[in-house]
PyMOL Python script that loads the backbone (N, CA, C, O; Angstrom):
from pymol import cmd

cmd.read_pdbstr("""\
ATOM      1  N   MET A   1       9.489 -11.358  20.992  1.00  0.00           N
ATOM      2  CA  MET A   1      10.069 -11.606  20.035  1.00  0.00           C
ATOM      3  C   MET A   1       9.219 -12.917  19.348  1.00  0.00           C
ATOM      4  O   MET A   1       8.928 -12.974  18.153  1.00  0.00           O
ATOM      5  N   LYS A   2       8.890 -13.940  20.344  1.00  0.00           N
ATOM      6  CA  LYS A   2       8.087 -14.885  19.901  1.00  0.00           C
ATOM      7  C   LYS A   2       6.705 -14.689  19.337  1.00  0.00           C
ATOM      8  O   LYS A   2       6.184 -15.505  18.576  1.00  0.00           O
ATOM      9  N   LYS A   3       6.016 -13.348  19.821  1.00  0.00           N
ATOM     10  CA  LYS A   3       4.779 -13.042  19.470  1.00  0.00           C
ATOM     11  C   LYS A   3       4.889 -12.526  18.092  1.00  0.00           C
ATOM     12  O   LYS A   3       4.085 -12.806  17.203  1.00  0.00           O
ATOM     13  N   THR A   4       5.998 -11.704  17.941  1.00  0.00           N
ATOM     14  CA  THR A   4       6.278 -11.223  16.462  1.00  0.00           C
ATOM     15  C   THR A   4       6.427 -12.110  15.500  1.00  0.00           C
ATOM     16  O   THR A   4       5.876 -11.950  14.411  1.00  0.00           O
ATOM     17  N   VAL A   5       7.288 -13.294  15.808  1.00  0.00           N
ATOM     18  CA  VAL A   5       7.341 -14.283  14.781  1.00  0.00           C
ATOM     19  C   VAL A   5       6.058 -14.854  14.576  1.00  0.00           C
ATOM     20  O   VAL A   5       5.738 -15.017  13.398  1.00  0.00           O
ATOM     21  N   ILE A   6       5.102 -15.258  15.615  1.00  0.00           N
ATOM     22  CA  ILE A   6       4.039 -15.931  15.443  1.00  0.00           C
ATOM     23  C   ILE A   6       3.006 -14.950  14.493  1.00  0.00           C
ATOM     24  O   ILE A   6       2.404 -15.443  13.540  1.00  0.00           O
ATOM     25  N   ALA A   7       2.882 -13.635  14.828  1.00  0.00           N
ATOM     26  CA  ALA A   7       1.965 -12.841  14.155  1.00  0.00           C
ATOM     27  C   ALA A   7       2.499 -12.676  12.592  1.00  0.00           C
ATOM     28  O   ALA A   7       1.662 -12.612  11.691  1.00  0.00           O
ATOM     29  N   MET A   8       3.742 -12.618  12.336  1.00  0.00           N
ATOM     30  CA  MET A   8       4.180 -12.709  10.995  1.00  0.00           C
ATOM     31  C   MET A   8       3.852 -13.866  10.230  1.00  0.00           C
ATOM     32  O   MET A   8       3.592 -13.847   9.026  1.00  0.00           O
ATOM     33  N   ALA A   9       3.872 -14.958  11.024  1.00  0.00           N
ATOM     34  CA  ALA A   9       3.684 -16.341  10.378  1.00  0.00           C
ATOM     35  C   ALA A   9       2.128 -16.551   9.991  1.00  0.00           C
ATOM     36  O   ALA A   9       1.722 -17.368   9.164  1.00  0.00           O
ATOM     37  N   MET A  10       1.362 -15.686  10.722  1.00  0.00           N
ATOM     38  CA  MET A  10       0.051 -15.717  10.440  1.00  0.00           C
ATOM     39  C   MET A  10      -0.366 -14.648   9.388  1.00  0.00           C
ATOM     40  O   MET A  10      -1.329 -15.009   8.712  1.00  0.00           O
ATOM     41  N   ILE A  11       0.067 -13.574   9.128  1.00  0.00           N
ATOM     42  CA  ILE A  11      -0.157 -12.534   8.453  1.00  0.00           C
ATOM     43  C   ILE A  11       0.554 -12.795   6.838  1.00  0.00           C
ATOM     44  O   ILE A  11      -0.039 -12.397   5.836  1.00  0.00           O
ATOM     45  N   VAL A  12       1.744 -13.436   6.767  1.00  0.00           N
ATOM     46  CA  VAL A  12       2.331 -13.522   5.281  1.00  0.00           C
ATOM     47  C   VAL A  12       1.418 -14.360   4.577  1.00  0.00           C
ATOM     48  O   VAL A  12       1.064 -13.899   3.492  1.00  0.00           O
ATOM     49  N   PRO A  13       0.911 -15.532   4.916  1.00  0.00           N
ATOM     50  CA  PRO A  13       0.020 -16.282   4.136  1.00  0.00           C
ATOM     51  C   PRO A  13      -1.128 -15.473   3.486  1.00  0.00           C
ATOM     52  O   PRO A  13      -1.462 -15.550   2.304  1.00  0.00           O
ATOM     53  N   LEU A  14      -1.670 -14.702   4.418  1.00  0.00           N
ATOM     54  CA  LEU A  14      -2.927 -13.845   3.928  1.00  0.00           C
ATOM     55  C   LEU A  14      -2.735 -12.867   2.905  1.00  0.00           C
ATOM     56  O   LEU A  14      -3.599 -12.521   2.099  1.00  0.00           O
ATOM     57  N   VAL A  15      -1.424 -12.384   2.979  1.00  0.00           N
ATOM     58  CA  VAL A  15      -1.069 -11.275   2.116  1.00  0.00           C
ATOM     59  C   VAL A  15      -0.610 -11.767   0.805  1.00  0.00           C
ATOM     60  O   VAL A  15      -0.726 -11.086  -0.214  1.00  0.00           O
ATOM     61  N   ALA A  16      -0.057 -13.017   0.824  1.00  0.00           N
ATOM     62  CA  ALA A  16       0.563 -13.651  -0.361  1.00  0.00           C
ATOM     63  C   ALA A  16      -0.313 -13.782  -1.584  1.00  0.00           C
ATOM     64  O   ALA A  16       0.185 -13.757  -2.709  1.00  0.00           O
ATOM     65  N   SER A  17      -1.606 -13.920  -1.382  1.00  0.00           N
ATOM     66  CA  SER A  17      -2.753 -14.164  -2.332  1.00  0.00           C
ATOM     67  C   SER A  17      -3.495 -12.790  -2.843  1.00  0.00           C
ATOM     68  O   SER A  17      -4.448 -12.827  -3.621  1.00  0.00           O
ATOM     69  N   CYS A  18      -3.028 -11.758  -2.394  1.00  0.00           N
ATOM     70  CA  CYS A  18      -3.708 -10.538  -2.581  1.00  0.00           C
ATOM     71  C   CYS A  18      -3.159 -10.011  -3.986  1.00  0.00           C
ATOM     72  O   CYS A  18      -2.182 -10.487  -4.565  1.00  0.00           O
ATOM     73  N   THR A  19      -3.969  -8.922  -4.450  1.00  0.00           N
ATOM     74  CA  THR A  19      -3.304  -8.249  -5.486  1.00  0.00           C
ATOM     75  C   THR A  19      -2.239  -7.182  -5.287  1.00  0.00           C
ATOM     76  O   THR A  19      -1.929  -6.973  -4.114  1.00  0.00           O
ATOM     77  N   ALA A  20      -1.647  -6.499  -6.188  1.00  0.00           N
ATOM     78  CA  ALA A  20      -0.523  -5.696  -5.846  1.00  0.00           C
ATOM     79  C   ALA A  20      -0.992  -4.574  -4.978  1.00  0.00           C
ATOM     80  O   ALA A  20      -0.307  -4.175  -4.036  1.00  0.00           O
ATOM     81  N   THR A  21      -2.238  -4.024  -5.307  1.00  0.00           N
ATOM     82  CA  THR A  21      -2.916  -2.783  -4.575  1.00  0.00           C
ATOM     83  C   THR A  21      -3.215  -3.425  -3.147  1.00  0.00           C
ATOM     84  O   THR A  21      -2.845  -2.756  -2.182  1.00  0.00           O
ATOM     85  N   GLU A  22      -3.828  -4.616  -2.906  1.00  0.00           N
ATOM     86  CA  GLU A  22      -3.897  -5.017  -1.516  1.00  0.00           C
ATOM     87  C   GLU A  22      -2.705  -5.232  -0.861  1.00  0.00           C
ATOM     88  O   GLU A  22      -2.571  -4.814   0.289  1.00  0.00           O
ATOM     89  N   ARG A  23      -1.730  -5.881  -1.478  1.00  0.00           N
ATOM     90  CA  ARG A  23      -0.463  -6.030  -0.747  1.00  0.00           C
ATOM     91  C   ARG A  23       0.267  -4.656  -0.466  1.00  0.00           C
ATOM     92  O   ARG A  23       1.002  -4.576   0.518  1.00  0.00           O
ATOM     93  N   GLY A  24       0.100  -3.671  -1.227  1.00  0.00           N
ATOM     94  CA  GLY A  24       0.713  -2.473  -0.779  1.00  0.00           C
ATOM     95  C   GLY A  24       0.086  -1.808   0.244  1.00  0.00           C
ATOM     96  O   GLY A  24       0.743  -1.313   1.160  1.00  0.00           O
ATOM     97  N   ALA A  25      -1.349  -1.726   0.182  1.00  0.00           N
ATOM     98  CA  ALA A  25      -2.188  -1.267   1.284  1.00  0.00           C
ATOM     99  C   ALA A  25      -1.875  -1.936   2.588  1.00  0.00           C
ATOM    100  O   ALA A  25      -1.976  -1.311   3.643  1.00  0.00           O
ATOM    101  N   THR A  26      -1.521  -3.115   2.548  1.00  0.00           N
ATOM    102  CA  THR A  26      -1.483  -3.773   3.905  1.00  0.00           C
ATOM    103  C   THR A  26      -0.011  -3.638   4.275  1.00  0.00           C
ATOM    104  O   THR A  26       0.203  -3.333   5.449  1.00  0.00           O
ATOM    105  N   ILE A  27       1.069  -3.816   3.456  1.00  0.00           N
ATOM    106  CA  ILE A  27       2.415  -3.321   4.055  1.00  0.00           C
ATOM    107  C   ILE A  27       2.474  -1.829   4.300  1.00  0.00           C
ATOM    108  O   ILE A  27       3.163  -1.472   5.256  1.00  0.00           O
ATOM    109  N   GLY A  28       1.894  -0.956   3.624  1.00  0.00           N
ATOM    110  CA  GLY A  28       1.953   0.451   4.072  1.00  0.00           C
ATOM    111  C   GLY A  28       1.312   0.682   5.392  1.00  0.00           C
ATOM    112  O   GLY A  28       1.848   1.358   6.270  1.00  0.00           O
ATOM    113  N   ALA A  29       0.155   0.108   5.515  1.00  0.00           N
ATOM    114  CA  ALA A  29      -0.601   0.332   6.757  1.00  0.00           C
ATOM    115  C   ALA A  29       0.312  -0.219   7.880  1.00  0.00           C
ATOM    116  O   ALA A  29       0.482   0.483   8.877  1.00  0.00           O
ATOM    117  N   GLY A  30       0.946  -1.504   7.780  1.00  0.00           N
ATOM    118  CA  GLY A  30       1.567  -1.882   8.910  1.00  0.00           C
ATOM    119  C   GLY A  30       2.836  -0.983   9.360  1.00  0.00           C
ATOM    120  O   GLY A  30       3.135  -0.682  10.516  1.00  0.00           O
ATOM    121  N   THR A  31       3.548  -0.606   8.099  1.00  0.00           N
ATOM    122  CA  THR A  31       4.703   0.064   8.284  1.00  0.00           C
ATOM    123  C   THR A  31       4.236   1.543   8.858  1.00  0.00           C
ATOM    124  O   THR A  31       4.881   2.033   9.784  1.00  0.00           O
ATOM    125  N   GLY A  32       3.151   2.217   8.318  1.00  0.00           N
ATOM    126  CA  GLY A  32       2.833   3.407   8.854  1.00  0.00           C
ATOM    127  C   GLY A  32       2.500   3.351  10.280  1.00  0.00           C
ATOM    128  O   GLY A  32       2.850   4.287  11.001  1.00  0.00           O
ATOM    129  N   ALA A  33       1.819   2.287  10.794  1.00  0.00           N
ATOM    130  CA  ALA A  33       1.364   2.088  11.919  1.00  0.00           C
ATOM    131  C   ALA A  33       2.640   2.097  13.112  1.00  0.00           C
ATOM    132  O   ALA A  33       2.653   2.791  14.128  1.00  0.00           O
ATOM    133  N   VAL A  34       3.597   1.208  12.710  1.00  0.00           N
ATOM    134  CA  VAL A  34       4.808   1.185  13.482  1.00  0.00           C
ATOM    135  C   VAL A  34       5.597   2.478  13.534  1.00  0.00           C
ATOM    136  O   VAL A  34       6.102   2.886  14.580  1.00  0.00           O
ATOM    137  N   ILE A  35       5.687   3.105  12.387  1.00  0.00           N
ATOM    138  CA  ILE A  35       6.520   4.571  12.339  1.00  0.00           C
ATOM    139  C   ILE A  35       5.621   5.449  13.141  1.00  0.00           C
ATOM    140  O   ILE A  35       6.176   6.020  14.079  1.00  0.00           O
ATOM    141  N   GLY A  36       4.386   5.673  12.975  1.00  0.00           N
ATOM    142  CA  GLY A  36       3.472   6.590  13.601  1.00  0.00           C
ATOM    143  C   GLY A  36       3.527   6.299  15.270  1.00  0.00           C
ATOM    144  O   GLY A  36       3.532   7.180  16.130  1.00  0.00           O
ATOM    145  N   GLY A  37       3.562   5.049  15.475  1.00  0.00           N
ATOM    146  CA  GLY A  37       3.462   4.715  16.974  1.00  0.00           C
ATOM    147  C   GLY A  37       4.750   4.956  17.791  1.00  0.00           C
ATOM    148  O   GLY A  37       4.758   5.240  18.989  1.00  0.00           O
ATOM    149  N   ILE A  38       5.892   4.803  16.965  1.00  0.00           N
ATOM    150  CA  ILE A  38       7.236   5.127  17.378  1.00  0.00           C
ATOM    151  C   ILE A  38       7.485   6.650  17.723  1.00  0.00           C
ATOM    152  O   ILE A  38       7.953   7.196  18.721  1.00  0.00           O
ATOM    153  N   ALA A  39       6.976   7.151  16.474  1.00  0.00           N
ATOM    154  CA  ALA A  39       7.307   8.605  16.487  1.00  0.00           C
ATOM    155  C   ALA A  39       6.571   9.649  17.363  1.00  0.00           C
ATOM    156  O   ALA A  39       7.020  10.757  17.656  1.00  0.00           O
ATOM    157  N   THR A  40       5.363   9.131  17.742  1.00  0.00           N
ATOM    158  CA  THR A  40       4.543   9.805  18.835  1.00  0.00           C
ATOM    159  C   THR A  40       4.491   9.098  19.868  1.00  0.00           C
ATOM    160  O   THR A  40       4.095   9.783  20.812  1.00  0.00           O
ATOM    161  N   ASN A  41       4.734   7.889  20.194  1.00  0.00           N
ATOM    162  CA  ASN A  41       4.509   7.268  21.363  1.00  0.00           C
ATOM    163  C   ASN A  41       3.082   7.154  21.944  1.00  0.00           C
ATOM    164  O   ASN A  41       2.772   7.203  23.134  1.00  0.00           O
ATOM    165  N   SER A  42       2.182   6.973  20.752  1.00  0.00           N
ATOM    166  CA  SER A  42       0.724   6.892  21.188  1.00  0.00           C
ATOM    167  C   SER A  42      -0.124   6.058  20.238  1.00  0.00           C
ATOM    168  O   SER A  42       0.246   5.914  19.073  1.00  0.00           O
ATOM    169  N   TRP A  43      -1.143   5.553  20.644  1.00  0.00           N
ATOM    170  CA  TRP A  43      -2.109   4.791  19.635  1.00  0.00           C
ATOM    171  C   TRP A  43      -2.591   5.694  18.702  1.00  0.00           C
ATOM    172  O   TRP A  43      -2.827   5.219  17.591  1.00  0.00           O
ATOM    173  N   GLY A  44      -2.808   6.939  18.878  1.00  0.00           N
ATOM    174  CA  GLY A  44      -3.299   7.817  17.902  1.00  0.00           C
ATOM    175  C   GLY A  44      -2.341   8.134  16.769  1.00  0.00           C
ATOM    176  O   GLY A  44      -2.697   8.237  15.595  1.00  0.00           O
ATOM    177  N   GLY A  45      -0.918   8.302  17.271  1.00  0.00           N
ATOM    178  CA  GLY A  45      -0.119   8.468  16.213  1.00  0.00           C
ATOM    179  C   GLY A  45      -0.066   7.043  15.191  1.00  0.00           C
ATOM    180  O   GLY A  45       0.099   7.115  13.973  1.00  0.00           O
ATOM    181  N   ALA A  46      -0.222   5.883  15.876  1.00  0.00           N
ATOM    182  CA  ALA A  46      -0.131   4.609  15.261  1.00  0.00           C
ATOM    183  C   ALA A  46      -1.338   4.461  14.103  1.00  0.00           C
ATOM    184  O   ALA A  46      -1.193   4.038  12.956  1.00  0.00           O
ATOM    185  N   ALA A  47      -2.540   4.924  14.726  1.00  0.00           N
ATOM    186  CA  ALA A  47      -3.754   4.866  13.749  1.00  0.00           C
ATOM    187  C   ALA A  47      -3.422   5.828  12.561  1.00  0.00           C
ATOM    188  O   ALA A  47      -3.512   5.416  11.405  1.00  0.00           O
ATOM    189  N   ILE A  48      -3.045   7.081  12.839  1.00  0.00           N
ATOM    190  CA  ILE A  48      -2.970   8.043  11.759  1.00  0.00           C
ATOM    191  C   ILE A  48      -1.696   7.450  10.729  1.00  0.00           C
ATOM    192  O   ILE A  48      -1.757   7.608   9.510  1.00  0.00           O
ATOM    193  N   GLY A  49      -0.713   6.853  11.305  1.00  0.00           N
ATOM    194  CA  GLY A  49       0.184   6.383  10.389  1.00  0.00           C
ATOM    195  C   GLY A  49      -0.227   5.309   9.598  1.00  0.00           C
ATOM    196  O   GLY A  49       0.156   5.191   8.435  1.00  0.00           O
ATOM    197  N   ALA A  50      -1.182   4.305  10.290  1.00  0.00           N
ATOM    198  CA  ALA A  50      -1.801   3.347   9.660  1.00  0.00           C
ATOM    199  C   ALA A  50      -2.570   3.802   8.428  1.00  0.00           C
ATOM    200  O   ALA A  50      -2.422   3.436   7.262  1.00  0.00           O
ATOM    201  N   VAL A  51      -3.370   4.624   8.911  1.00  0.00           N
ATOM    202  CA  VAL A  51      -4.282   5.417   7.485  1.00  0.00           C
ATOM    203  C   VAL A  51      -3.483   5.902   6.481  1.00  0.00           C
ATOM    204  O   VAL A  51      -3.724   5.565   5.322  1.00  0.00           O
ATOM    205  N   GLY A  52      -2.356   6.812   6.795  1.00  0.00           N
ATOM    206  CA  GLY A  52      -1.575   7.388   5.749  1.00  0.00           C
ATOM    207  C   GLY A  52      -0.570   6.341   4.964  1.00  0.00           C
ATOM    208  O   GLY A  52      -0.269   6.444   3.775  1.00  0.00           O
ATOM    209  N   GLY A  53      -0.163   5.429   5.762  1.00  0.00           N
ATOM    210  CA  GLY A  53       0.510   4.275   5.170  1.00  0.00           C
ATOM    211  C   GLY A  53      -0.206   3.428   4.259  1.00  0.00           C
ATOM    212  O   GLY A  53       0.410   2.972   3.295  1.00  0.00           O
ATOM    213  N   GLY A  54      -1.489   3.136   4.436  1.00  0.00           N
ATOM    214  CA  GLY A  54      -2.272   2.330   3.632  1.00  0.00           C
ATOM    215  C   GLY A  54      -2.589   3.076   2.552  1.00  0.00           C
ATOM    216  O   GLY A  54      -2.396   2.508   1.477  1.00  0.00           O
ATOM    217  N   VAL A  55      -3.021   4.188   2.509  1.00  0.00           N
ATOM    218  CA  VAL A  55      -3.434   5.008   1.277  1.00  0.00           C
ATOM    219  C   VAL A  55      -2.149   4.975   0.299  1.00  0.00           C
ATOM    220  O   VAL A  55      -2.190   4.465  -0.821  1.00  0.00           O
ATOM    221  N   VAL A  56      -0.966   5.600   0.874  1.00  0.00           N
ATOM    222  CA  VAL A  56       0.181   5.629  -0.060  1.00  0.00           C
ATOM    223  C   VAL A  56       0.494   4.179  -0.421  1.00  0.00           C
ATOM    224  O   VAL A  56       0.742   4.008  -1.615  1.00  0.00           O
ATOM    225  N   GLY A  57       0.531   3.212   0.281  1.00  0.00           N
ATOM    226  CA  GLY A  57       0.738   1.742  -0.322  1.00  0.00           C
ATOM    227  C   GLY A  57       0.040   1.254  -1.059  1.00  0.00           C
ATOM    228  O   GLY A  57       0.487   0.342  -1.755  1.00  0.00           O
ATOM    229  N   ALA A  58      -1.432   1.701  -1.208  1.00  0.00           N
ATOM    230  CA  ALA A  58      -2.335   1.240  -2.203  1.00  0.00           C
ATOM    231  C   ALA A  58      -2.052   1.973  -3.444  1.00  0.00           C
ATOM    232  O   ALA A  58      -1.995   1.410  -4.537  1.00  0.00           O
ATOM    233  N   LEU A  59      -1.887   3.149  -3.281  1.00  0.00           N
ATOM    234  CA  LEU A  59      -1.521   3.843  -4.582  1.00  0.00           C
ATOM    235  C   LEU A  59      -0.244   3.354  -5.276  1.00  0.00           C
ATOM    236  O   LEU A  59      -0.197   3.193  -6.495  1.00  0.00           O
ATOM    237  N   ILE A  60       0.827   3.117  -4.428  1.00  0.00           N
ATOM    238  CA  ILE A  60       1.811   2.392  -5.166  1.00  0.00           C
ATOM    239  C   ILE A  60       1.580   0.982  -5.764  1.00  0.00           C
ATOM    240  O   ILE A  60       1.992   0.601  -6.860  1.00  0.00           O
ATOM    241  N   GLY A  61       0.884   0.297  -4.908  1.00  0.00           N
ATOM    242  CA  GLY A  61       0.591  -1.024  -5.474  1.00  0.00           C
ATOM    243  C   GLY A  61      -0.369  -1.080  -6.784  1.00  0.00           C
ATOM    244  O   GLY A  61      -0.261  -1.992  -7.604  1.00  0.00           O
ATOM    245  N   ARG A  62      -1.198  -0.163  -6.899  1.00  0.00           N
ATOM    246  CA  ARG A  62      -1.961   0.077  -7.949  1.00  0.00           C
ATOM    247  C   ARG A  62      -1.089   0.545  -9.112  1.00  0.00           C
ATOM    248  O   ARG A  62      -1.351   0.066 -10.215  1.00  0.00           O
ATOM    249  N   SER A  63      -0.146   1.365  -9.014  1.00  0.00           N
ATOM    250  CA  SER A  63       0.731   1.559  -9.863  1.00  0.00           C
ATOM    251  C   SER A  63       1.596   0.470 -10.595  1.00  0.00           C
ATOM    252  O   SER A  63       2.004   0.534 -11.755  1.00  0.00           O
ATOM    253  N   GLN A  64       1.812  -0.631  -9.612  1.00  0.00           N
ATOM    254  CA  GLN A  64       2.597  -1.771 -10.105  1.00  0.00           C
ATOM    255  C   GLN A  64       1.457  -2.788 -10.923  1.00  0.00           C
ATOM    256  O   GLN A  64       1.857  -3.749 -11.580  1.00  0.00           O
ATOM    257  N   GLU A  65       0.436  -2.555 -10.835  1.00  0.00           N
ATOM    258  CA  GLU A  65      -0.565  -3.442 -11.604  1.00  0.00           C
ATOM    259  C   GLU A  65      -0.552  -3.149 -12.992  1.00  0.00           C
ATOM    260  O   GLU A  65      -0.758  -4.097 -13.750  1.00  0.00           O
ATOM    261  N   HIS A  66      -0.353  -2.028 -13.474  1.00  0.00           N
ATOM    262  CA  HIS A  66      -0.523  -1.575 -14.739  1.00  0.00           C
ATOM    263  C   HIS A  66       0.849  -1.150 -15.424  1.00  0.00           C
ATOM    264  O   HIS A  66       0.933  -0.173 -16.169  1.00  0.00           O
ATOM    265  N   ARG A  67       2.011  -2.055 -15.068  1.00  0.00           N
ATOM    266  CA  ARG A  67       3.208  -1.727 -15.650  1.00  0.00           C
ATOM    267  C   ARG A  67       3.002  -1.627 -17.146  1.00  0.00           C
ATOM    268  O   ARG A  67       2.071  -2.229 -17.680  1.00  0.00           O
ATOM    269  N   GLY A  68       3.817  -0.909 -17.809  1.00  0.00           N
ATOM    270  CA  GLY A  68       3.861  -0.641 -19.302  1.00  0.00           C
ATOM    271  C   GLY A  68       2.642   0.111 -19.824  1.00  0.00           C
ATOM    272  O   GLY A  68       2.474   0.097 -21.043  1.00  0.00           O
ATOM    273  N   TYR A  69       1.887   0.679 -19.161  1.00  0.00           N
ATOM    274  CA  TYR A  69       0.825   1.434 -19.638  1.00  0.00           C
ATOM    275  C   TYR A  69       1.058   2.821 -18.879  1.00  0.00           C
ATOM    276  O   TYR A  69       1.501   3.037 -17.751  1.00  0.00           O
ATOM    277  N   CYS A  70       0.599   3.706 -19.903  1.00  0.00           N
ATOM    278  CA  CYS A  70       0.622   5.109 -19.659  1.00  0.00           C
ATOM    279  C   CYS A  70      -0.736   5.836 -19.938  1.00  0.00           C
ATOM    280  O   CYS A  70      -1.587   5.371 -20.697  1.00  0.00           O
ATOM    281  N   ILE A  71      -0.860   6.967 -19.288  1.00  0.00           N
ATOM    282  CA  ILE A  71      -2.228   7.680 -19.397  1.00  0.00           C
ATOM    283  C   ILE A  71      -1.962   8.841 -20.503  1.00  0.00           C
ATOM    284  O   ILE A  71      -1.067   9.672 -20.354  1.00  0.00           O
ATOM    285  N   TYR A  72      -2.727   8.817 -21.494  1.00  0.00           N
ATOM    286  CA  TYR A  72      -2.756   9.877 -22.568  1.00  0.00           C
ATOM    287  C   TYR A  72      -3.954  10.745 -22.305  1.00  0.00           C
ATOM    288  O   TYR A  72      -4.884  10.402 -21.575  1.00  0.00           O
ATOM    289  N   ARG A  73      -3.878  11.855 -22.927  1.00  0.00           N
ATOM    290  CA  ARG A  73      -4.996  12.672 -23.040  1.00  0.00           C
ATOM    291  C   ARG A  73      -5.384  12.970 -24.697  1.00  0.00           C
ATOM    292  O   ARG A  73      -4.527  13.353 -25.494  1.00  0.00           O
ATOM    293  N   GLY A  74      -6.508  12.780 -24.992  1.00  0.00           N
ATOM    294  CA  GLY A  74      -6.713  13.050 -26.344  1.00  0.00           C
ATOM    295  C   GLY A  74      -6.983  14.512 -26.722  1.00  0.00           C
ATOM    296  O   GLY A  74      -6.856  15.344 -25.823  1.00  0.00           O
ATOM    297  N   ARG A  75      -7.347  14.931 -27.972  1.00  0.00           N
ATOM    298  CA  ARG A  75      -7.543  16.290 -28.400  1.00  0.00           C
ATOM    299  C   ARG A  75      -8.854  16.901 -27.712  1.00  0.00           C
ATOM    300  O   ARG A  75      -8.974  18.101 -27.465  1.00  0.00           O
ATOM    301  N   ASP A  76      -9.798  15.950 -27.440  1.00  0.00           N
ATOM    302  CA  ASP A  76     -10.897  16.549 -26.831  1.00  0.00           C
ATOM    303  C   ASP A  76     -10.881  16.618 -25.328  1.00  0.00           C
ATOM    304  O   ASP A  76     -11.871  16.860 -24.637  1.00  0.00           O
ATOM    305  N   GLY A  77      -9.449  16.341 -24.810  1.00  0.00           N
ATOM    306  CA  GLY A  77      -9.483  16.411 -23.360  1.00  0.00           C
ATOM    307  C   GLY A  77      -9.635  15.136 -22.578  1.00  0.00           C
ATOM    308  O   GLY A  77      -9.279  15.107 -21.400  1.00  0.00           O
ATOM    309  N   HIS A  78     -10.133  14.106 -23.156  1.00  0.00           N
ATOM    310  CA  HIS A  78     -10.596  12.774 -22.586  1.00  0.00           C
ATOM    311  C   HIS A  78      -9.266  12.139 -22.150  1.00  0.00           C
ATOM    312  O   HIS A  78      -8.285  12.348 -22.864  1.00  0.00           O
ATOM    313  N   ARG A  79      -9.144  11.408 -21.081  1.00  0.00           N
ATOM    314  CA  ARG A  79      -7.933  10.843 -20.690  1.00  0.00           C
ATOM    315  C   ARG A  79      -8.196   9.362 -21.023  1.00  0.00           C
ATOM    316  O   ARG A  79      -9.350   8.963 -20.868  1.00  0.00           O
ATOM    317  N   TYR A  80      -7.180   8.434 -21.498  1.00  0.00           N
ATOM    318  CA  TYR A  80      -7.212   7.156 -21.745  1.00  0.00           C
ATOM    319  C   TYR A  80      -5.946   6.394 -21.383  1.00  0.00           C
ATOM    320  O   TYR A  80      -4.856   6.953 -21.263  1.00  0.00           O
ATOM    321  N   GLU A  81      -6.142   5.110 -21.217  1.00  0.00           N
ATOM    322  CA  GLU A  81      -4.871   4.247 -20.938  1.00  0.00           C
ATOM    323  C   GLU A  81      -4.514   3.400 -22.079  1.00  0.00           C
ATOM    324  O   GLU A  81      -5.342   2.743 -22.709  1.00  0.00           O
ATOM    325  N   ALA A  82      -3.213   3.433 -22.335  1.00  0.00           N
ATOM    326  CA  ALA A  82      -2.808   2.522 -23.270  1.00  0.00           C
ATOM    327  C   ALA A  82      -1.359   2.213 -23.052  1.00  0.00           C
ATOM    328  O   ALA A  82      -0.728   2.894 -22.244  1.00  0.00           O
ATOM    329  N   ARG A  83      -0.765   1.209 -23.728  1.00  0.00           N
ATOM    330  CA  ARG A  83       0.655   0.912 -23.792  1.00  0.00           C
ATOM    331  C   ARG A  83       1.586   1.867 -24.243  1.00  0.00           C
ATOM    332  O   ARG A  83       1.566   2.519 -25.287  1.00  0.00           O
ATOM    333  N   CYS A  84       2.584   1.867 -23.121  1.00  0.00           N
ATOM    334  CA  CYS A  84       3.352   3.222 -23.427  1.00  0.00           C
ATOM    335  C   CYS A  84       4.255   2.965 -24.747  1.00  0.00           C
ATOM    336  O   CYS A  84       4.631   1.835 -25.057  1.00  0.00           O
ATOM    337  N   ARG A  85       4.534   4.014 -25.420  1.00  0.00           N
ATOM    338  CA  ARG A  85       5.295   3.985 -26.618  1.00  0.00           C
ATOM    339  C   ARG A  85       6.830   3.749 -26.409  1.00  0.00           C
ATOM    340  O   ARG A  85       7.586   3.706 -27.380  1.00  0.00           O
TER     341      ARG A  85
END
""", "prot")
cmd.dss("prot")
cmd.show_as("cartoon", "prot")
cmd.util.cbc("prot")
cmd.orient("prot")
């Protein structure tokens, strides 16, 4: 328990100054590693869980950076981003 508290005390300040995408990737990777490791009881499962969680976390974090914006498609098929109506 003491090691967990020390690890969290070292990680939290590093994550606090990141962008939403970086925070999402970090939290997703950590959570994915824990879940993957517990579910498979192996390091390989933890590694796969970390990769999957990191990707999903980054995508969720990226979506939080552009709140209030939508992606539209013009008549020529070109996609652009603008404030939602």
